[in-house]
C-alpha positions as CSV (number, residue, x, y, z in Angstrom):
1,X,1.7,-27.3,4.7
2,X,2.3,-27.4,9.1
3,X,-0.7,-27.0,11.3
4,X,-0.2,-25.3,14.5
5,X,-3.0,-24.4,17.4
6,X,-4.0,-21.2,17.9
7,X,-4.2,-21.2,21.8
8,X,-0.5,-21.5,21.9
9,X,0.9,-18.3,19.5
10,X,1.1,-14.9,21.3
11,X,2.2,-11.2,20.8
12,X,5.0,-11.6,19.3
13,X,6.0,-14.7,18.8
14,X,7.8,-14.5,15.4
15,X,7.4,-17.6,12.2
16,X,9.9,-18.8,10.1
17,X,7.0,-19.3,7.0
18,X,4.5,-17.4,6.9
19,X,1.0,-17.7,9.3
20,X,-2.8,-19.1,7.2
21,X,-5.8,-18.5,8.1
22,X,-7.7,-21.8,7.0
23,X,-9.1,-20.2,4.0
24,X,-6.2,-20.1,3.0
25,X,-5.0,-16.0,3.3
26,X,-2.1,-14.7,4.2
27,X,-2.1,-13.6,7.6
28,X,1.6,-13.2,9.7
29,X,4.3,-12.6,6.6
30,X,6.7,-14.1,7.4
31,X,9.2,-13.3,10.3
32,X,7.0,-10.2,11.2
33,X,5.9,-10.5,14.4
34,X,2.4,-11.1,16.1
35,X,0.0,-8.1,16.8
36,X,-2.6,-8.7,19.8
37,X,-4.4,-7.3,16.2
38,X,-3.3,-10.3,14.8
39,X,-4.3,-12.8,17.6
40,X,-8.8,-10.8,17.8
41,X,-8.3,-11.7,14.1
42,X,-7.7,-16.0,14.4
43,X,-10.5,-15.9,16.4
44,X,-12.1,-15.1,14.4
45,X,-12.3,-18.4,12.6
46,X,-14.0,-21.3,13.0
47,X,-11.1,-23.6,12.9
48,X,-8.6,-23.5,15.9
49,X,-5.3,-24.4,14.3
50,X,-3.2,-21.9,11.7
51,X,-0.9,-23.0,9.0
52,X,2.6,-22.2,8.9
53,X,4.0,-22.2,4.7
54,X,4.9,-21.1,1.9
55,X,1.8,-21.2,0.1
56,X,2.4,-23.5,-2.0
57,X,1.2,-26.4,0.6
58,X,4.8,-27.7,1.1
59,X,6.1,-28.6,4.9
60,X,8.5,-25.2,5.7
61,X,11.9,-26.0,7.0
62,X,10.5,-23.9,10.9
63,X,9.2,-25.7,13.2
64,X,6.5,-22.4,14.4
65,X,7.5,-19.3,17.5
66,X,11.1,-18.8,17.8
67,X,11.6,-20.5,21.7
68,X,15.7,-21.3,23.0
69,X,16.5,-19.6,25.4
70,X,19.0,-17.6,23.4
71,X,16.2,-15.4,21.5
72,X,14.1,-14.9,24.3
73,X,15.9,-11.7,24.4
74,X,14.9,-11.3,20.9
75,X,11.8,-11.6,21.3
76,X,11.5,-9.2,24.7
77,X,12.6,-6.7,22.6
78,X,9.8,-7.4,19.5
79,X,7.4,-7.5,22.0
80,X,8.8,-3.8,23.1
81,X,8.6,-2.8,19.7
82,X,5.3,-4.4,18.7
83,X,4.6,-1.4,22.5
84,X,5.6,1.5,21.5
85,X,4.4,1.7,17.5
86,X,0.3,0.9,19.1
87,X,1.3,3.7,21.3
88,X,3.0,5.9,18.6
89,X,-0.1,4.4,16.7
90,X,-3.2,5.5,18.9
91,X,-1.0,9.4,20.3
92,X,-0.2,10.2,16.6
93,X,-4.1,12.2,15.7
94,X,-3.1,14.0,19.7
95,X,0.9,14.6,18.2
96,X,-1.2,16.4,14.4
97,X,-3.7,18.5,16.4
98,X,-1.0,19.7,18.9
99,X,1.2,20.9,15.5
100,X,-1.6,22.3,13.7
101,X,-3.8,24.2,16.0
102,X,-3.3,27.4,16.0
103,X,-0.4,27.6,12.7
104,X,1.0,30.6,12.0
105,X,2.6,31.3,9.3
106,X,6.1,32.5,11.0
107,X,5.8,28.3,11.7
108,X,5.4,27.4,7.8
109,X,7.5,30.3,5.7
110,X,11.5,30.8,5.1
111,X,12.7,34.0,4.1
112,X,15.9,33.5,1.9
113,X,19.4,34.7,3.2
114,X,21.6,35.8,0.1
115,X,24.1,34.8,1.9
116,X,27.2,35.1,0.3
117,X,27.9,31.7,0.7
118,X,26.2,30.2,-1.4
119,X,27.7,32.0,-4.0
120,X,28.1,30.2,-7.3
121,X,31.2,31.2,-8.3
122,X,33.5,30.6,-5.0
123,X,35.8,27.9,-7.0
124,X,37.3,25.3,-4.5
125,X,40.8,24.4,-4.6
126,X,40.0,21.4,-3.4
127,X,39.7,18.0,-5.9
128,X,36.0,16.3,-5.7
129,X,36.4,13.0,-3.6
130,X,36.8,9.8,-5.7
131,X,34.3,7.1,-6.4
132,X,35.6,4.9,-3.1
133,X,35.7,8.3,-0.9
134,X,31.3,8.9,-2.3
135,X,30.9,5.2,-2.1
136,X,32.2,5.5,1.5
137,X,31.7,8.5,2.6
138,X,27.6,7.3,1.4
139,X,27.7,4.1,3.3
140,X,28.9,5.3,6.2
141,X,26.2,8.3,5.9
142,X,22.8,5.5,5.7
143,X,24.4,3.2,8.7
144,X,24.5,5.8,10.8
145,X,20.9,6.9,10.1
146,X,20.2,3.2,10.4
147,X,21.2,2.4,13.7
148,X,19.6,6.0,14.3
149,X,16.0,5.1,13.4
150,X,16.4,2.1,15.0
151,X,17.0,3.0,18.2
152,X,13.9,5.1,17.9
153,X,11.5,2.2,16.8
154,X,12.8,0.7,20.0
155,X,11.4,3.5,21.6
156,X,14.4,5.2,22.3
157,X,14.9,8.4,23.5
158,X,17.8,10.5,20.8
159,X,18.9,13.6,20.6
160,X,19.2,15.1,16.4
161,X,22.4,16.7,17.3
162,X,23.8,12.7,16.7
163,X,23.0,13.0,12.8
164,X,25.0,16.1,13.5
165,X,28.9,15.0,11.3
166,X,26.2,12.9,8.5
167,X,24.4,17.0,8.3
168,X,28.4,18.8,8.5
169,X,30.3,16.5,5.9
170,X,27.1,16.6,3.8
171,X,27.2,20.1,4.0
172,X,31.0,21.1,3.8
173,X,30.8,19.2,0.1
174,X,28.5,21.3,-0.4
175,X,30.2,24.8,0.0
176,X,32.9,23.6,-1.1
177,X,31.8,22.1,-4.7
178,X,27.9,22.7,-5.4
179,X,27.8,22.2,-9.7
180,X,28.6,17.9,-7.6
181,X,26.8,18.0,-4.9
182,X,23.8,15.9,-5.9
183,X,26.0,13.1,-7.7
184,X,26.6,11.8,-4.2
185,X,22.4,10.9,-4.9
186,X,22.6,9.8,-8.2
187,X,25.9,7.5,-8.4
188,X,26.4,5.7,-5.8
189,X,23.9,1.9,-6.1
190,X,20.8,2.4,-3.4
191,X,21.5,-0.3,-0.1
192,X,19.0,-3.2,0.9
193,X,18.0,0.1,4.2
194,X,15.0,1.1,2.1
195,X,13.9,3.8,5.4
196,X,17.2,5.4,5.2
197,X,18.7,5.3,1.7
198,X,15.9,6.6,0.8
199,X,16.3,9.9,4.2
200,X,19.7,10.4,3.1
201,X,19.1,11.1,-0.8
202,X,16.2,13.2,0.0
203,X,19.1,15.2,1.9
204,X,21.5,15.9,-0.1
205,X,18.4,17.2,-2.1
206,X,16.9,19.1,-0.1
207,X,20.3,21.1,1.4
208,X,21.1,21.7,-2.3
209,X,17.5,23.1,-2.9
210,X,17.8,24.7,0.3
211,X,21.2,26.0,-1.4
212,X,20.1,27.1,-4.9
213,X,17.1,29.3,-2.4
214,X,19.5,31.1,-1.2
215,X,17.9,29.5,3.0
216,X,20.4,30.3,5.4
217,X,21.7,28.2,7.0
218,X,20.1,27.3,9.8
219,X,16.8,26.5,7.5
220,X,20.0,24.5,5.3
221,X,20.7,22.5,8.3
222,X,16.8,22.2,9.2
223,X,15.1,21.2,6.3
224,X,18.7,18.6,6.1
225,X,18.0,17.2,9.9
226,X,14.0,17.5,8.3
227,X,15.0,15.3,5.5
228,X,17.0,12.6,7.6
229,X,13.6,12.3,9.5
230,X,10.3,12.9,7.5
231,X,10.1,8.3,6.4
232,X,10.5,7.5,9.9
233,X,6.7,6.5,10.1
234,X,7.4,3.5,7.3
235,X,9.2,2.4,9.8
236,X,5.2,1.2,11.0
237,X,4.9,-0.1,8.3
238,X,5.4,-4.0,7.3
239,X,8.5,-4.1,4.7
240,X,6.2,-6.1,2.9
241,X,3.9,-2.3,1.8
242,X,7.1,0.0,2.0
243,X,8.4,-1.4,-0.7
244,X,6.1,-2.5,-2.9
245,X,6.2,-4.8,-5.6
246,X,2.6,-5.8,-4.9
247,X,-0.6,-4.6,-5.7
248,X,-2.5,-3.5,-2.1
249,X,-5.5,-3.6,-0.8
250,X,-6.9,-0.3,0.8
251,X,-6.5,-1.5,4.0
252,X,-2.4,-1.5,3.0
253,X,-2.7,1.9,1.4
254,X,-4.7,3.2,4.0
255,X,-1.9,2.4,6.5
256,X,1.0,4.1,3.9
257,X,-1.3,7.6,4.1
258,X,-0.4,7.5,8.2
259,X,2.3,7.0,7.3
260,X,2.9,10.9,8.0
261,X,0.3,11.3,11.2
262,X,3.1,8.7,12.4
263,X,6.9,10.2,11.0
264,X,4.4,13.0,14.3
265,X,4.5,10.7,17.2
266,X,7.8,9.1,16.5
267,X,8.9,12.6,16.1
268,X,8.5,13.0,19.7
269,X,11.3,10.7,20.8
270,X,13.6,13.1,18.8
271,X,15.5,16.4,21.5
272,X,16.6,19.2,19.6
273,X,14.2,19.5,16.8
274,X,10.9,22.2,16.5
275,X,8.0,22.0,15.4
276,X,8.5,22.9,11.7
277,X,10.0,19.8,11.4
278,X,7.6,17.6,13.3
279,X,5.4,19.6,10.9
280,X,7.4,19.2,7.3
281,X,7.7,15.2,8.0
282,X,3.5,15.8,8.1
283,X,3.1,17.6,5.4
284,X,5.4,16.3,2.8
285,X,3.2,13.7,1.1
286,X,0.4,17.5,0.3
287,X,0.4,19.2,-2.7
288,X,0.2,22.5,-4.0
289,X,-2.9,22.6,-5.8
290,X,-5.0,20.1,-2.8
291,X,-4.7,17.3,-4.7
292,X,-2.1,15.9,-1.7
293,X,-2.7,14.0,1.7
294,X,-3.1,13.6,4.5
295,X,-5.6,16.6,4.4
296,X,-5.1,18.0,1.3
297,X,-3.9,21.3,2.1
298,X,-3.2,23.8,-0.7
299,X,0.1,26.1,-0.9
300,X,0.9,28.8,2.0
301,X,-1.0,26.5,3.6
302,X,1.5,23.3,3.6
303,X,5.0,25.4,5.1
304,X,8.1,25.4,3.0
305,X,10.2,22.8,5.2
306,X,7.6,20.3,4.0
307,X,7.2,21.5,-0.5
308,X,11.1,21.2,-0.5
309,X,11.0,18.0,1.6
310,X,8.6,16.4,-1.5
311,X,10.3,17.4,-5.1
312,X,13.6,15.5,-1.9
313,X,11.4,12.8,-1.4
314,X,10.0,12.9,-5.3
315,X,12.8,13.2,-6.7
316,X,14.7,10.8,-4.8
317,X,12.3,7.8,-5.3
318,X,11.7,8.8,-9.0
319,X,15.1,8.4,-9.7
320,X,15.7,5.1,-7.4
321,X,15.8,1.5,-8.8
322,X,13.0,-0.1,-7.5
323,X,11.8,-4.2,-8.3
324,X,8.8,-3.1,-9.9
325,X,9.6,-1.5,-12.9
326,X,11.9,-0.8,-15.5
327,X,14.4,1.9,-13.8
328,X,14.5,5.5,-15.2
329,X,17.4,7.5,-15.9
330,X,18.0,10.4,-14.3
331,X,17.2,12.8,-17.1
332,X,13.1,11.2,-17.4
333,X,12.8,11.3,-13.2
334,X,14.0,14.9,-13.8
335,X,11.2,16.2,-16.9
336,X,9.1,13.9,-14.9
337,X,8.6,16.0,-11.5
338,X,9.3,19.4,-14.3
339,X,5.9,18.2,-15.5
340,X,4.6,17.7,-12.1
341,X,5.7,21.3,-10.7
342,X,3.5,22.3,-14.2
343,X,0.8,21.3,-13.4
344,X,-0.1,22.5,-10.2
345,X,1.7,19.1,-7.7
346,X,4.9,20.8,-6.5
347,X,6.5,24.1,-5.1
348,X,7.7,25.8,-8.8
349,X,10.7,27.4,-6.4
350,X,12.4,23.7,-5.7
351,X,11.5,22.4,-8.6
352,X,13.7,25.5,-10.1
353,X,16.3,25.2,-7.7
354,X,16.7,21.3,-7.9
355,X,16.8,21.7,-11.8
356,X,19.4,24.2,-11.8
357,X,21.9,22.3,-8.6
358,X,21.6,19.1,-10.2
359,X,21.0,19.6,-14.2
360,X,18.6,19.2,-16.6
361,X,20.8,16.0,-17.5
362,X,21.6,15.1,-13.7
363,X,25.2,15.5,-13.5
364,X,26.6,11.6,-12.4
365,X,24.5,10.2,-15.8
366,X,25.0,10.3,-19.4
367,X,24.6,11.6,-22.9
368,X,25.0,10.7,-26.0
369,X,26.1,14.1,-28.0
370,X,25.1,14.6,-32.0
371,X,28.7,13.4,-33.0
372,X,27.6,9.6,-31.5
373,X,30.8,9.4,-28.8
374,X,29.3,9.3,-24.9
375,X,30.2,11.6,-22.3
376,X,29.5,11.4,-18.5
377,X,27.6,14.6,-16.5
378,X,30.9,16.1,-14.6
379,X,29.0,19.9,-13.2
380,X,25.7,22.1,-13.6
381,X,25.1,25.3,-15.1
382,X,22.8,26.8,-13.0
383,X,22.2,29.3,-16.1
384,X,22.8,26.7,-19.1
385,X,20.5,23.9,-17.4
386,X,21.0,21.9,-21.2
387,X,25.1,22.7,-21.2
388,X,26.5,21.3,-18.7
389,X,29.8,20.6,-17.7
390,X,31.5,17.1,-19.1
391,X,33.8,15.0,-19.3
392,X,34.0,12.7,-22.6
393,X,34.1,8.3,-22.4
394,X,35.3,5.4,-24.2
395,X,31.8,2.3,-24.0
396,X,34.3,1.3,-20.9
397,X,33.8,4.4,-19.0
398,X,37.5,5.8,-19.5
399,X,38.1,9.3,-19.7
400,X,38.7,10.7,-22.4
401,X,40.6,14.0,-22.5
402,X,39.6,16.6,-20.3
403,X,36.5,17.7,-18.8
404,X,34.4,20.9,-21.4
405,X,32.0,23.2,-20.3
406,X,29.0,23.0,-23.2
407,X,28.2,26.2,-22.2
408,X,31.7,27.1,-23.2
409,X,31.4,26.2,-26.8
410,X,28.2,27.1,-29.8
411,X,25.8,24.3,-30.0
412,X,26.8,23.3,-33.7
413,X,30.4,22.7,-32.3
414,X,28.4,20.1,-29.6
415,X,26.1,18.9,-28.5
416,X,23.9,16.4,-26.3
417,X,21.8,14.3,-29.1
418,X,20.1,12.6,-25.6
419,X,20.5,10.1,-22.5
420,X,21.8,7.1,-21.7
421,X,21.8,4.6,-19.2
422,X,24.9,4.3,-17.7
423,X,27.2,1.7,-18.6
424,X,27.6,-1.2,-15.0
425,X,31.5,0.2,-15.5
426,X,31.0,3.7,-15.0
427,X,29.2,2.9,-11.7
428,X,31.3,2.9,-8.3
429,X,30.9,-0.4,-7.2
430,X,29.1,-0.7,-4.2
């Protein structure tokens, strides 16, 4: 372990290896910016030194704070991010107070419009995009959103209209191929950029839910914007906490639960959004039965946009691979969501809408037929949730014949036996 004098460490410094107190407790993880709080904790110990290393006693390759002349600009930018984050933490309560004072049902409720654009019988002449096109669309959207989030994190004033190209592409696909639309979220390998990737995935589900609820186009676009922005407060939470994989302390859990208020504060820097979106960011972890946070609000006290975002957020998380748990089948994730809605946690119309759009056997997932043959779910049938359109495939993923609409066949002729993991050969290349 390399010994470093505390007096040589300043706010904004970044170390190649983690910093440990003399007690062996990790104080600053590798790559994190040293904050004023870290400095205060350093000076509380009796030892005048910290120890840089990997926790196992070996001497790290790093040589202390990044101090080369070429990195001074980066360090200045990191210090500015620390200042912006601290300011948002300090002001988030005032932002929340303004949002929730005099809250009215006008802000909370969204009415169905029964618009013809969401006609379930509409048939598109344009073909569904190839897997390569879906992956490219997903990567462009996530990259653009990550850059937008990064500018927000740096304290820049941004305009939500910069995200309209993402939404327009998704909504166009939703209008043309609503029965396959959720495949964009379920069949594309997730990226390491968790906040942006998760938001993009949740946006797909939120748009699908809004359309199935027959919201007007303005409200569907609004819930899409909210889905792209609702989790921006997670940028204030250290990466080691938000990615999971280790046991969290009470302090860590408190920081996670504060991220909804941080999101509301971060969105003060976004031009072109209304308070319904900021409120959705603040409320998206509330639950219908009052078991959520930050306020324990119940049913009608939760905004409709937040209710939809809550469902989209949870399903996006449950269906995503995690390094600390075994991957869930999309069917199992959907089953768990339906069960949770039945227990009173989630807004049942929103969960029903997602099941109708994605399918009980979600679009893009694989199933084994009662005959033992393998098939890929191609499209959902909202009125026949257990009878989707399927494409029989070989074990290597090659299509056999034409797609089959199970609702047009008697169950005695063909039926789904069980969901199965999707073979890697059938996953779009990242």
